[in-house]
ROTI-626747 format. One record per residue (C-alpha): residue number from 1; residue in three letters; x, y, z. Coordinates in steps of 0.02 Angstrom, whole numbers. Layout:
REM ROTI-626747
REC   num   residu       px       py       pz
REC   NUM      Ala        X        Y        Z
...
***
This chain:
REM ROTI-626747
REC   num   residu       px       py       pz
REC     1      Met        0        0        0
REC     2      Thr       58      175      -40
REC     3      Asp       27      310       88
REC     4      Gln       22      461      -27
REC     5      Phe     -120      506     -143
REC     6      Asp     -187      659     -231
REC     7      Tyr     -346      653     -126
REC     8      Val     -395      571       37
REC     9      Val     -582      551       66
REC    10      Val     -635      508      243
REC    11      Gly     -799      413      250
REC    12      Gly     -864      296      116
REC    13      Gly    -1044      346      140
REC    14      Ser    -1178      433       39
REC    15      Ala    -1071      580      -18
REC    16      Gly     -897      508        8
REC    17      Ala     -924      363     -111
REC    18      Ala     -979      484     -247
REC    19      Val     -829      597     -217
REC    20      Ala     -704      454     -226
REC    21      Ala     -784      375     -379
REC    22      Arg     -796      536     -478
REC    23      Leu     -619      595     -436
REC    24      Ser     -544      427     -484
REC    25      Glu     -627      432     -656
REC    26      Asp     -469      522     -709
REC    27      Pro     -336      385     -720
REC    28      Gly     -204      515     -681
REC    29      Thr     -282      556     -512
REC    30      Thr     -251      445     -360
REC    31      Val     -381      431     -221
REC    32      Cys     -382      345      -53
REC    33      Leu     -551      315       29
REC    34      Leu     -552      279      216
REC    35      Glu     -704      194      293
REC    36      Ala     -713      155      479
REC    37      Gly     -832       10      454
REC    38      Pro     -823     -152      355
REC    39      Ser     -860     -178      171
REC    40      Asp    -1038     -214      119
REC    41      Val     -985     -319      -31
REC    42      Gly    -1078     -485      -26
REC    43      Asp    -1158     -445      142
REC    44      Ser    -1344     -486      130
REC    45      Asn    -1377     -409      300
REC    46      Val    -1339     -241      222
REC    47      Leu    -1383     -266       40
REC    48      Glu    -1560     -337       60
REC    49      Leu    -1661     -179       81
REC    50      Lys    -1812     -252      170
REC    51      Lys    -1696     -305      313
REC    52      Trp    -1650     -124      352
REC    53      Met    -1737     -112      521
REC    54      Ala    -1626     -253      587
REC    55      Leu    -1475     -140      561
REC    56      Leu    -1533      -19      696
REC    57      Glu    -1432      -40      856
REC    58      Ser    -1330     -178      772
REC    59      Gly    -1144     -195      744
REC    60      Tyr    -1166      -92      585
REC    61      Asp    -1231       56      687
REC    62      Trp    -1131      185      784
REC    63      Asp    -1292      198      885
REC    64      Tyr    -1276      370      962
REC    65      Leu    -1375      397     1120
REC    66      Ile    -1438      574     1138
REC    67      Glu    -1416      688     1286
REC    68      Pro    -1563      705     1408
REC    69      Gln    -1699      810     1326
REC    70      Glu    -1790      954     1408
REC    71      Asn    -1944      933     1298
REC    72      Gly    -1914      775     1199
REC    73      Asn    -1890      588     1213
REC    74      Ser    -1725      557     1303
REC    75      Phe    -1729      371     1261
REC    76      Met    -1706      410     1078
REC    77      Arg    -1546      370      983
REC    78      His    -1473      420      816
REC    79      Ala    -1428      276      702
REC    80      Arg    -1272      313      600
REC    81      Ala    -1205      178      487
REC    82      Arg    -1038       95      518
REC    83      Val    -1015       11      349
REC    84      Leu     -963       54      171
REC    85      Gly    -1104      154       95
REC    86      Gly    -1140      244      258
REC    87      Cys    -1321      283      292
REC    88      Ser    -1368      235      115
REC    89      Ser    -1322       58      170
REC    90      His    -1428       76      325
REC    91      Asn    -1585      172      281
REC    92      Ser    -1750      130      196
REC    93      Cys    -1689      205       30
REC    94      Ile    -1830      331        9
REC    95      Ala    -1771      436     -138
REC    96      Phe    -1816      619     -161
REC    97      Trp    -1756      766     -259
REC    98      Ala    -1754      914     -140
REC    99      Pro    -1885     1048     -172
REC   100      Ala    -1823     1180     -294
REC   101      Glu    -1878     1310     -166
REC   102      Asp    -1759     1239      -36
REC   103      Leu    -1611     1239     -154
REC   104      Asp    -1651     1413     -219
REC   105      Glu    -1659     1474      -40
REC   106      Trp    -1488     1397      -12
REC   107      Glu    -1422     1498     -157
REC   108      Ser    -1503     1657      -91
REC   109      Met    -1403     1636       70
REC   110      Gly    -1241     1681      -18
REC   111      Leu    -1210     1510      -96
REC   112      Pro    -1191     1530     -285
REC   113      Gly    -1205     1368     -380
REC   114      Trp    -1317     1283     -253
REC   115      Gly    -1486     1331     -326
REC   116      Ser    -1603     1212     -416
REC   117      Lys    -1538     1261     -588
REC   118      Asp    -1368     1193     -538
REC   119      Met    -1420     1050     -424
REC   120      Phe    -1559      973     -527
REC   121      Pro    -1436      923     -664
REC   122      Leu    -1335      831     -531
REC   123      Tyr    -1488      730     -479
REC   124      Lys    -1512      688     -662
REC   125      Arg    -1329      639     -680
REC   126      Leu    -1329      522     -532
REC   127      Glu    -1491      428     -565
REC   128      Thr    -1567      296     -677
REC   129      Asn    -1749      334     -639
REC   130      Asp    -1905      243     -701
REC   131      Gly    -2015      396     -671
REC   132      Pro    -2087      498     -816
REC   133      Gly    -2016      662     -876
REC   134      Glu    -1873      736     -975
REC   135      His    -1793      798     -814
REC   136      His    -1751      622     -754
REC   137      Gly    -1585      535     -781
REC   138      Arg    -1584      367     -871
REC   139      Ser    -1401      316     -861
REC   140      Gly    -1333      368     -691
REC   141      Pro    -1257      250     -562
REC   142      Val    -1402      257     -438
REC   143      Thr    -1556      153     -482
REC   144      Ile    -1715      243     -427
REC   145      Arg    -1884      163     -455
REC   146      Ser    -2064      184     -400
REC   147      Val    -2132       67     -266
REC   148      Pro    -2261      -51     -343
REC   149      Pro    -2436      -36     -267
REC   150      Lys    -2441     -212     -194
REC   151      Asp    -2493     -172      -15
REC   152      Pro    -2685     -171       -5
REC   153      Thr    -2683      -67      155
REC   154      Gly    -2576       61       65
REC   155      Val    -2696       63      -83
REC   156      Ala    -2839       96       38
REC   157      Leu    -2740      231      127
REC   158      Leu    -2711      329      -34
REC   159      Glu    -2898      318      -69
REC   160      Ala    -2932      382      107
REC   161      Cys    -2812      526       75
REC   162      Lys    -2915      572      -78
REC   163      Gln    -3074      566       27
REC   164      Gln    -2988      684      149
REC   165      Gly    -2944      802        6
REC   166      Ile    -2763      750      -17
REC   167      Pro    -2739      698     -199
REC   168      Thr    -2624      562     -266
REC   169      Thr    -2480      663     -337
REC   170      Glu    -2323      611     -429
REC   171      Phe    -2163      627     -328
REC   172      Asn    -1999      688     -404
REC   173      Ser    -2093      770     -546
REC   174      Gly    -1991      929     -539
REC   175      Thr    -2132     1020     -451
REC   176      Thr    -2138     1026     -260
REC   177      Val    -2280      927     -183
REC   178      Thr    -2359     1038      -51
REC   179      His    -2520      938      -32
REC   180      Gly    -2519      761      -99
REC   181      Ala    -2482      578      -68
REC   182      Asn    -2410      430     -163
REC   183      Trp    -2302      277     -161
REC   184      Phe    -2121      325     -135
REC   185      Gln    -1980      312     -256
REC   186      Ile    -1836      212     -184
REC   187      Asn    -1654      187     -233
REC   188      Ala    -1663       -1     -249
REC   189      Lys    -1647     -129     -386
REC   190      Gln    -1785     -244     -445
REC   191      Asp    -1711     -391     -350
REC   192      Gly    -1731     -300     -184
REC   193      Thr    -1548     -250     -169
REC   194      Arg    -1521      -73     -110
REC   195      Ser    -1442       46     -235
REC   196      Ser    -1337      127     -100
REC   197      Ser    -1192      243     -137
REC   198      Ser    -1072       98     -114
REC   199      Val    -1170      -20     -227
REC   200      Ser    -1194      118     -356
REC   201      Tyr    -1028      209     -356
REC   202      Leu     -898       90     -283
REC   203      His     -944      -91     -318
REC   204      Pro     -919      -73     -507
REC   205      Ile     -746        4     -486
REC   206      Met     -668      -96     -344
REC   207      Asp     -523     -144     -456
REC   208      Arg     -489       33     -520
REC   209      Pro     -299       47     -502
REC   210      Asn     -296      230     -448
REC   211      Leu     -428      206     -310
REC   212      Glu     -383      123     -146
REC   213      Ile     -527       84      -26
REC   214      Arg     -472       50      151
REC   215      Thr     -609      -19      263
REC   216      Asn     -599      -38      453
REC   217      Ala     -494      121      450
REC   218      Trp     -558      236      588
REC   219      Ala     -501      417      566
REC   220      Lys     -424      496      721
REC   221      Lys     -382      670      658
REC   222      Val     -332      773      507
REC   223      Thr     -146      811      499
REC   224      Phe      -83      985      458
REC   225      Asp       75     1076      406
REC   226      Gly       38     1245      480
REC   227      Thr     -139     1278      418
REC   228      Arg     -131     1163      268
REC   229      Ala     -213      992      281
REC   230      Thr      -87      860      234
REC   231      Gly     -177      697      269
REC   232      Val     -267      591      396
REC   233      Glu     -210      487      544
REC   234      Tyr     -316      332      568
REC   235      Leu     -324      174      673
REC   236      Ser     -276       23      570
REC   237      Asp     -380     -134      568
REC   238      Asp     -270     -216      701
REC   239      Leu     -353      -92      822
REC   240      Ile     -183      -49      897
REC   241      His      -73       45      777
REC   242      Ser     -102      211      693
REC   243      Lys      -60      249      513
REC   244      Thr      -57      411      415
REC   245      Val     -107      433      235
REC   246      Thr      -60      596      151
REC   247      Ala     -145      702       17
REC   248      Arg      -47      800     -111
REC   249      Lys     -199      903     -155
REC   250      Glu     -344      896      -32
REC   251      Val     -429      801      108
REC   252      Val     -619      781      103
REC   253      Leu     -718      739      261
REC   254      Ser     -877      643      225
REC   255      Thr     -912      564      394
REC   256      Gly    -1086      633      422
REC   257      Ala    -1174      764      527
REC   258      Ile    -1115      688      692
REC   259      Asp     -941      626      654
REC   260      Thr     -882      766      540
REC   261      Pro     -897      901      674
REC   262      Lys     -818      779      797
REC   263      Leu     -670      747      681
REC   264      Leu     -647      932      647
REC   265      Met     -645      969      833
REC   266      Leu     -521      829      868
REC   267      Ser     -414      910      732
REC   268      Gly     -418     1080      816
REC   269      Ile     -558     1162      717
REC   270      Gly     -710     1212      817
REC   271      Pro     -770     1320      962
REC   272      Ala     -607     1371     1046
REC   273      Glu     -670     1367     1225
REC   274      His     -742     1193     1202
REC   275      Leu     -580     1126     1126
REC   276      Arg     -478     1198     1268
REC   277      Glu     -586     1104     1393
REC   278      Phe     -503      946     1329
REC   279      Gly     -328     1013     1301
REC   280      Ile     -345     1016     1112
REC   281      Asp     -235     1146     1027
REC   282      Val     -346     1270      934
REC   283      Leu     -300     1282      751
REC   284      Val     -457     1379      700
REC   285      Asp     -585     1453      818
REC   286      Ser     -742     1406      721
REC   287      Pro     -894     1425      836
REC   288      Gly    -1013     1354      705
REC   289      Val     -936     1180      706
REC   290      Gly    -1063     1065      788
REC   291      Ser    -1172     1210      845
REC   292      Thr    -1319     1202      725
REC   293      Leu    -1379     1021      718
REC   294      Glu    -1547      999      629
REC   295      Asp    -1661      850      609
REC   296      His    -1835      791      560
REC   297      Pro    -1921      742      723
REC   298      Glu    -2055      609      698
REC   299      Gly    -2209      561      796
REC   300      Val    -2312      403      778
REC   301      Ile    -2494      350      781
REC   302      Ser    -2541      167      756
REC   303      Trp    -2695       59      731
REC   304      Glu    -2722     -127      749
REC   305      Ala    -2770     -198      579
REC   306      Lys    -2936     -289      558
REC   307      Lys    -2863     -400      422
REC   308      Pro    -2690     -478      401
REC   309      Met    -2558     -353      349
REC   310      Val    -2436     -390      208
REC   311      Glu    -2298     -513      248
REC   312      Asp    -2178     -448      116
REC   313      Ser    -2130     -273       60
REC   314      Thr    -1996     -174      -29
REC   315      Gln    -1945      -93      136
REC   316      Trp    -2105      -83      244
REC   317      Trp    -2121      108      229
REC   318      Glu    -2190      133       55
REC   319      Ile    -2303      287       54
REC   320      Gly    -2277      471       90
REC   321      Ile    -2402      609      124
REC   322      Phe    -2363      796      117
REC   323      Thr    -2467      944      170
REC   324      Arg    -2463     1118      246
REC   325      Thr    -2529     1169      416
REC   326      Glu    -2527     1355      368
REC   327      Asp    -2592     1448      217
REC   328      Gly    -2472     1523       93
REC   329      Leu    -2324     1406      114
REC   330      Asp    -2230     1362      -45
REC   331      Arg    -2164     1201       34
REC   332      Pro    -2246     1070      145
REC   333      Asp    -2216     1089      331
REC   334      Leu    -2286      917      374
REC   335      Met    -2243      746      303
REC   336      Phe    -2302      571      347
REC   337      His    -2224      402      315
REC   338      Tyr    -2345      256      311
REC   339      Gly    -2278       96      390
REC   340      Ser    -2355      -75      364
REC   341      Val    -2275     -132      527
REC   342      Pro    -2298     -101      714
REC   343      Phe    -2184       45      758
REC   344      Asp    -2185       34      946
REC   345      Met    -2002       59      988
REC   346      His    -2042      208     1100
REC   347      Thr    -2222      173     1149
REC   348      Val    -2216        4     1234
REC   349      Arg    -2098       69     1368
REC   350      Gln    -2226      206     1404
REC   351      Gly    -2362       77     1434
REC   352      Tyr    -2458       88     1270
REC   353      Pro    -2532      -71     1195
REC   354      Thr    -2459     -146     1038
REC   355      Ser    -2496     -278      907
REC   356      Glu    -2396     -380      783
REC   357      Asn    -2532     -346      652
REC   358      Ala    -2536     -157      643
REC   359      Phe    -2500       -7      533
REC   360      Cys    -2448      169      574
REC   361      Leu    -2426      347      512
REC   362      Thr    -2277      449      569
REC   363      Pro    -2298      638      555
REC   364      Asn    -2134      732      546
REC   365      Val    -2088      916      544
REC   366      Thr    -2004      955      378
REC   367      Arg    -1926     1121      432
REC   368      Ala    -1900     1104      617
REC   369      Arg    -1847     1264      704
REC   370      Ser    -1764     1180      853
REC   371      Thr    -1576     1163      831
REC   372      Gly    -1454     1062      934
REC   373      Thr    -1269     1029      956
REC   374      Val    -1133      900      930
REC   375      Arg     -995      911     1059
REC   376      Leu     -845      809     1111
REC   377      Arg     -856      693     1260
REC   378      Ser     -668      689     1277
REC   379      Lys     -513      705     1169
REC   380      Asp     -515      516     1139
REC   381      Phe     -574      484      961
REC   382      Arg     -652      320     1020
REC   383      Asp     -776      410     1131
REC   384      Lys     -944      444     1051
REC   385      Ala     -990      625     1028
REC   386      Lys    -1119      708     1140
REC   387      Val    -1273      729     1029
REC   388      Asp    -1405      849     1092
REC   389      Pro    -1542      882      962
REC   390      Lys    -1639      993     1084
REC   391      Tyr    -1805      934     1013
REC   392      Phe    -1957     1047     1034
REC   393      Thr    -1858     1191     1110
REC   394      Asp    -1899     1319      976
REC   395      Pro    -1968     1471     1068
REC   396      Asp    -2127     1492      966
REC   397      Gly    -2182     1310      982
REC   398      His    -2185     1284      794
REC   399      Asp    -2118     1106      796
REC   400      Ile    -2239     1033      924
REC   401      Arg    -2385     1125      844
REC   402      Val    -2349     1050      672
REC   403      Met    -2330      874      740
REC   404      Thr    -2488      890      845
REC   405      Glu    -2583      940      689
REC   406      Gly    -2507      787      606
REC   407      Ile    -2580      669      736
REC   408      Lys    -2750      749      714
REC   409      Leu    -2742      741      523
REC   410      Ala    -2687      558      529
REC   411      Arg    -2844      518      627
REC   412      Lys    -2952      607      498
REC   413      Ile    -2872      511      355
REC   414      Val    -2892      341      438
REC   415      Ala    -3071      383      487
REC   416      Gln    -3119      392      303
REC   417      Ser    -3228      254      231
REC   418      Ala    -3087      184      124
REC   419      Met    -2994      129      281
REC   420      Gln    -3140       55      376
REC   421      Glu    -3105     -124      324
REC   422      Trp    -2927     -104      391
REC   423      Ala    -2929       13      540
REC   424      Gly    -2963      -69      707
REC   425      Glu    -2923       -1      879
REC   426      Glu    -2807      149      889
REC   427      Leu    -2662       78      989
REC   428      Phe    -2566      237     1025
REC   429      Pro    -2591      371     1076
REC   430      Gly    -2768      301     1094
REC   431      Lys    -2943      374     1095
REC   432      Asp    -2923      452     1267
REC   433      Val    -2787      570     1204
REC   434      Gln    -2883      711     1119
REC   435      Thr    -2835      887     1171
REC   436      Asp    -2685      976     1095
REC   437      Asp    -2598      972     1264
REC   438      Glu    -2629      785     1284
REC   439      Ile    -2565      750     1108
REC   440      Ala    -2412      860     1137
REC   441      Asp    -2371      769     1299
REC   442      Tyr    -2384      602     1211
REC   443      Ile    -2272      662     1068
REC   444      Lys    -2136      726     1184
REC   445      Arg    -2128      559     1275
REC   446      Thr    -2134      443     1125
REC   447      His    -2069      532      970
REC   448      Asn    -1928      465      863
REC   449      Thr    -1821      539      725
REC   450      Val    -1823      505      539
REC   451      Tyr    -1633      488      561
REC   452      His    -1595      645      461
REC   453      Pro    -1463      742      561
REC   454      Ala    -1392      883      455
REC   455      Gly    -1325     1059      456
REC   456      Ser    -1195     1039      593
REC   457      Val    -1051     1110      487
REC   458      Lys    -1146     1232      378
REC   459      Met    -1083     1313      222
REC   460      Gly    -1112     1500      205
REC   461      Ala    -1052     1656      117
REC   462      Ala     -864     1679      116
REC   463      Asp     -877     1826      238
REC   464      Asp    -1001     1742      356
REC   465      Glu     -895     1701      508
REC   466      Ser    -1035     1600      589
REC   467      Lys    -1025     1467      452
REC   468      Pro     -875     1348      453
REC   469      Leu     -875     1318      264
REC   470      Asp     -871     1430      112
REC   471      Pro     -985     1402      -39
REC   472      Arg     -857     1283     -114
REC   473      Leu     -861     1172       41
REC   474      Arg     -688     1229       97
REC   475      Val     -657     1238      284
REC   476      Lys     -626     1420      326
REC   477      Gly     -460     1462      407
REC   478      Val     -362     1317      331
REC   479      Gln     -312     1257      159
REC   480      Gly     -335     1090       74
REC   481      Leu     -484     1031      177
REC   482      Arg     -666     1015      124
REC   483      Val     -825      937      190
REC   484      Ala     -953      843       85
REC   485      Asp    -1099      764      178
REC   486      Ala    -1266      816      255
REC   487      Ser    -1177      923      385
REC   488      Val    -1144     1057      253
REC   489      Met    -1328     1095      221
REC   490      Pro    -1372     1276      265
REC   491      Phe    -1537     1202      322
REC   492      Leu    -1608     1027      310
REC   493      Val    -1711     1000      154
REC   494      Ala    -1897      964      177
REC   495      Val    -1888      785      112
REC   496      Asn    -1785      630      148
REC   497      Pro    -1610      698      114
REC   498      Asn    -1507      548       59
REC   499      Ile    -1511      578     -129
REC   500      Thr    -1469      762      -98
REC   501      Thr    -1320      705        5
REC   502      Met    -1261      601     -143
REC   503      Ala    -1284      756     -252
REC   504      Ile    -1176      854     -130
REC   505      Gly    -1041      723     -162
REC   506      Glu    -1062      747     -349
REC   507      Lys    -1050      936     -326
REC   508      Cys     -895      922     -218
REC   509      Ser     -805      815     -347
REC   510      Asp     -843      944     -481
REC   511      Met     -774     1084     -371
REC   512      Leu     -616      986     -331
REC   513      Lys     -584      953     -516
REC   514      Gln     -612     1136     -558
REC   515      Asp     -508     1208     -417
REC   516      Asn     -362     1088     -439
REC   517      Ala     -354     1087     -629
***
């Protein structure tokens, strides 16, 4: 193995796999990709999409407990994947283009090149999509297809949505769905294998001579010569010795919205006072690192089914519903996932009844106003970061209001005649929970997350000192270091963000090629 490359990419996940694959398309460019977890090649536990829920809290999961919550569910944890492909090897593969309005707002925040006119072509480039429309890609590495309507409960639910005034509306059409429902698109192949970033970008090029993929390589810190990033120190797979791999051109961090701020702070880039607490030399005082964590908090309401639920599925969460709780919004502020499974991971411990033959709706807040933090627990890279999402702490109560409206709307949908042959007893929160205050209390004790942490190392205008990154994803205050993952988002997009994270990887590779030509 050589220890010097043109580029070192840390994290073989949703964005990192795209960065490494695109950079190594040039045979004259050498790339080393470091992944802390194992390979997913040939591993059915990872590759079979419908098994995804078994990956939670497994050996493939960093499984981050959250700090005690003032207003939220302190039992909750953030799943972050510890395997090649990152969270695209761990999630339910729900595939969305971000709303044009979100991306255009990004651009308006001093981020040229990040609007929909620049980002939509990257979605098209990365996908092979079976949906209609000239805007879709037909030859990209990521297979995206529409879920087939095989679940009869789901068919009835979409009819009930229509009866409630929520039309069946095409997703990923190029127009933002503000009030509509449908079967999801998913990044998965016809045989049920996930089309993760690793499957899509890396598996076909494993033997590419100028790309070296090192798995079980846990990054400890970025190395510097003065303020120039020179490489990465990592723990080798013997779990004892450290190695260093150097980058002639640049280092790219793609370790996600929890581990990227952690790695930056361990490398001396972050809030100075916090770093000094642990005796870490401050290279760059960057208060924004780890200070603006965002997420999609998710509630749940469930019914026992009167008839047997499906025993097979693409990934058990096949339908989405979008709407607005306020007039005049150009984007949805409320989204539901429909699950054909009991989803009682936070309700049973609170004493609510459950059933093995049940379905649920999970309202989530698409633009939550509560923001949290990622902080170090110690200077030991092996210690998990302190993750504090600070759920439902926004001062105007927006987040809890939206989710409360979601529980009430879910009841209205399932009360429609189309669902009467399916909907039995409401298991949780149950018919006795009716007032807004009762619903809010239930939500705060039992809510989950859609596992969408983002925005913890935001990009911003070059002169915005509160943002750690510039519009070209470069870490301010140093040279030769960029970030490409969901942490860079100036705010979390309204939809499931995984495909957008892959597009961020595509964008980063373009910028690296341009800036190092």
